N, C-alpha and C positions, 0 to 999 in steps of 0.2 A: 545397515543397508544404505547406498546409495541411490537416491534416484534421480535421473536426468532431468535438471531444471529447465522452465520453460524459455528462460533469456538463452540460454547456453548458445545454439546457433547464431543468433545475433551479434553477441559478443566477439565469436569466430569470426564472423565476418567483417566485422569492425575493428578488430585489433592490429591488422596489417596497416590502417589508415591512420587511427589515432589511439591515444591512451583511450581505457575505458574505468570508468569509476562504477563502481557496484554500492549502494547505500541501501538501508533496511532496516529494520527492527532488531532489534538482539536476538539474536539465535533462530533467525529466518532460514540462515544456511548460507551466507555469505563467502563464509571462509572456504567451506565445503564443495561449494563450485567454482570457486578459484582455483582449489588444488587439482580438479578434475578438468579445468581447462588447462592446466598445467602438464596435466598427464598426457592431454590429448594433443597439445600445442609442439610437439617435438622438443620437448627438455626445456630447463630454467631453473629457477629458483625462486623460494618462498622466504620471505622474511617477517619477523612480526616484531613491530616497535616495542611491545611490553619486556620483548626479549634481549638482555643487556647486552648477547654476543651478536645477537641477529643486529640489535641498533646501533653496533659498532660498524658490522659490515656494511651496514647501508652508508652511513657517513663517510666510508673510505670507498664505495662508489666504483670498487673493481668490478665491472660487467664486463659476462664474456665478450670476446671479438667476434664469434659467430652469431649468426641469428637466433635468437632464445627469447622467452617470456619470462617476467619479474614480476610476482605477485609482495606487493606490499600493502600489509594488512596494519590497519590501526595509526599509519605512518601519520594522519591528522592532530596527534597528538603532540606533536613537533611544531613549536610555533610557525617556525619560517616555511612550513611544509610545501605551501605551494607557490613558493619562489624555488624552493630547491629540486622540484618535481619539475617544472619548467624547464629549467635550465638543466638538467639530467635528458629530459625527454629531446629537448631542441640539440643535445650535441649527440646523441646516439639513436636518433628516430631512424634511421638505417638500417639498422640492425636489432634493436631493443623492441620489444613489447612490454606495455607494462599496463597492470593492472594495479587499482588500489582501491580496495576495501575497508571497511570500517563499518561504525556506527553511522545513526543519524547526525552527526555531528559534519559528514560532509556536505550535507544541504545546507547547515548552517553556516557556514564559511561561503557557500555559493550563494547567499543571499547580499553580499558587498561586493567591492568592484574583485570581478574578475579575471585576474591577471592570465589564467589560463586559456581563454576565449579561444575556440577554435582547436584547440588541442588535445579535448576528449570529448565521447560519448560518455553520456552518463545514463545508467538502468537503476531504477528502483525496484528492488526483490521484493517480492509479496510472498505471503504463506502459500502450501498447497490449495487448490479452489479443485471443484468437483471436475471441470474439463481438464485441469493439468493432472491430475490423478487419471483420468479417464484416457489421456495419452492424445488430447487433443492437439494438435500445433498449427494450424492456419489462421489468421488473421484476416476478419473479414473488412473490406473497404468500405468507408464512410458512407451511410446513406443506403447500403445495400442491405436487403432482409438477411437476418441471424440464420445461418442454417444449423437446426436443434438433430441433436441425435441423441437415441436412449443411455441413459445411465443407470448405474445399479444403483437403487435405493439405499441400500447398505452403506454408499460411498457419502452420499449427504448425510448420513443419518449418524455417521462415523466423526464427521469433519465439523458438523454442528455440536456434536458433544466434545469431543476433544479438541477443536481447533485445526487450523491448517499448516501449524509450525511444524516442520518435519519430526521432532522427537515424539512427541504424545501423539499427530496423526497417524504416524507409522506402527507406533506401538499399539495404540489402540487399547490401553489399559489406564483403568482408573486409578491406580495406584502410578503410574509413571506420569500421567496427569495431574496428579497433584503435588507430587513432587517437584516436577518441572517447573510448575507455574509458580509456585513458592520460590524455587529457587531464580526463576529469571526475574520477578520482579523485585527481589531482595537484591540482587547483582543489578538490578536498573537503577534503584536509587543509590545504593552505595557505590557505584563507578560512573553511570553514565550522568545521572543529575548532580553529583558531587564534584565532577569535573567542569561541570556548567554555571552552577549556582553557589552562593554564597552557605555553609553549611546552617547557619542559623535559619534559611527557610526550607529546608528540608524537612521539617515533621509537619508545614502548611501545605507544602506540594503533595505528601504523601496522605495526607487527609483529603486533598483536593481529589487526588486518583480515588480515593473510595468512593467519593459522592459520585463521579462521571458515571458509573453503569446504572447508575439509576434513575439518569438522566437521557439515556440513549435514545434516540426516535423522534424527541421534544426538541423544538427550539430551546436554547438554552439560556438565562436569563443570568445573566454576571451579577447582577444586583442581588438576587436571591442565593448564589454562591458566596457573595460578600455577606451577608450575612450570616449565613452558616459558618463560615472561616472566621470572622468578626475581623475581616480585612478591607483596606481599600480596594474601590473597583480596580483602579491601576494595579494594583500587586495580583490582583485575581486573575485579570488578563494578562499580565506580564506568565503568570503561572500555569495558565491554560496553553499559552504560547510555546513554553520550557515543555509540556508533554505532546506539542503536536512537534515540534522540532524534532524531539527524539522519538517518534516514532511510537507512542503511546497509545495518543488519537491520531482521528484526522477528523476533517470539518468540512463539512457541505454549505454552502453558500444559496438562499434562495435565488431562483431563475427571475432576473429582471425582466419586464415587457409591459407596455402600457396599455395592450391588448386585454389584459388579465387583472390590470391594478394589483401586481403584485408586491410583495412584503420587500422592502429592501435592507433589512435587518433580518437578526436573529438567526443565525447561521446553527446547526445541527452538529453534534458530536459524536463519532462513531468510536469503537475501540477495535486497535490493530487483532487483540486478541478477544475475539467474540464470546469466547467459551469464559471470561469472567463474570458474565452479565446472567444474573437467573432468570429472569422473567423470559419465558417461552417466546413470547410474541416479537420481544424485542431483541432478543439472541438471534433470533431466524431474519429478521428485519436488517440487522448488523450486518449478518454473512452474506446477506443479499446484495448490500453497500459496499463490503469490502471486495466482492467479485467484479463487481460493476467498476470501482475504482481500477482494480490491477486492470480488467480489460481498456479503461482508459489512459494509464498512465505506459501500458505496452505499445498503444495507436500511437502516442507522443515518444515516447523512449527509442524505437525501434522505426518508426516511419515518419515520423516528425509532423503528424499531426495535431492543432490545436485542440483535443479531445477533453472536455470537462464533465464532471459531474455535479450534477446540482438536485435539488429538490423544487417544488410549486407547492406554492401558497399563495392565495389573494385574502385582499380586505375581508372579503365575505367568510373567510375559514375554510374554504375549499382547499383541500390538499392532494398530491399524489405524493408519493414516497421519493420516486428517482426519476430525473431528466439527463439524460446522455447528449451534448451537443458537440459538434464539431466547427469549429470559427462561429461561434454561438448561435448557431444556425441548430433548432432540435433536430435529432435524429429518432428517438424512440423512450419512452417512457414506461415507467415500471413501478405498480404496486403490488408490494408482498401481503400474504394472508397468509395465516395459518391455515384456514380451512373454507373459509368463504369464498365460492366460485361463482356468485352473482356478481356480473361487471360493475366496478366501483365506478357511480355516476361521475364523480371528478375528473377520473380518466377519459371519458368522453366527452366533458365540458373542456377540459386543457388541449384535447387532441383537436377540438374543433377550431378553439379559438386561435392556437397557434399552429395550425397545420402541422401537428407531429406524423412522420410517414407511417409510424407503428407503435401500437398499444399492447401492453402487456400485463396482464395481472397474473401473479407467479406464485402460485398456492402451494403450500407445504405438503398439504395430504390430499391433492388431488391425485387421481387416477387416470382423468383421461384430459386429452387436448381438445379445445372447440373454439369458434370464433361466436362471439354474440355483438352484437351493433359496434362493430367497429374495434373490438378488443378481443385480443387472443387471451383466453385463460388457459394456463399450460403447468402441468406438473412443473414444481421446483428443481427437481433433478435433473428435467429435459433440458428446461431452459438454461439453466445454469453451465450445463455439459456443452452449450454453443457459446459460450463464452472463451479465455482460454485461462 
């Protein structure tokens, strides 16, 4: 069963102007989305680089002469893909609409010199969120108050339990989730990591991935991991970078400001698949982090705002889970709690020092929405339904 994805209208509006790249974690729905866009775009063709016949057709470059859309899936596995795509787009841009999809390695290659600059729009496709499943489509402008609407508590429960990846999220079956998660992780290391890293490092990266779920929500010490893995600091830092670039984890840095004597180091890491985390508090915090990152990425990818997600922590160990900024200016801060509805003192402290317009304490088990001392305490299902 296909469910329309949140970036689809943005992709449709961008295609007449430029190429569209869609990146994201394995099995998040990139290929399915691209094929649906193809169906609604007046015709075209889908080519998978891993298929021998499709690969041959791609290199022949015999495109239709009439206006059409072409999806190139996994073409980044071709060593010279960027130069090749640039040439084809420049030659046929008057009638050919190009969608490039694939693994996170699209982002890996974007980190170098970008010969495609100005020729494409890039989207990061996220798993399903409460807002997306609830049908929310509007995107608030920066520094405006968020608009909340009621969302079914069972939607939050299901996502928390099964993740937001389409197959387990829509099936809502323990059996489907177990099998999907095992197969996804196996293929992630067997295919994605193997293509990027030397085979001799595979076991170490797998061991590292086993340790990360236990570290979610706390500043991560690479020295501690180095001791656990009996490896150098440089090696562990590199392996973490591999997991980040391939959309296994994402990193939040502390927000730095002189007014709060903030920490300048100590990033936190979260998983794209929060259902891998056993601890209920850490899993919920990770889920909130994922929803907020999705919100920031869409503001950047679709609207061009420099939206970033941080956390707050100062030298006196006061801490708030999340801070959303636009152009380095604080917009709203969020503290995630399982059941505590007493507004966190750190929220009020940082809110006053940094003049943060909106402060939210998002509570998993709360059943009412109220404001106290400038902090809005809000049920998680309602808050997350106000994002994207």
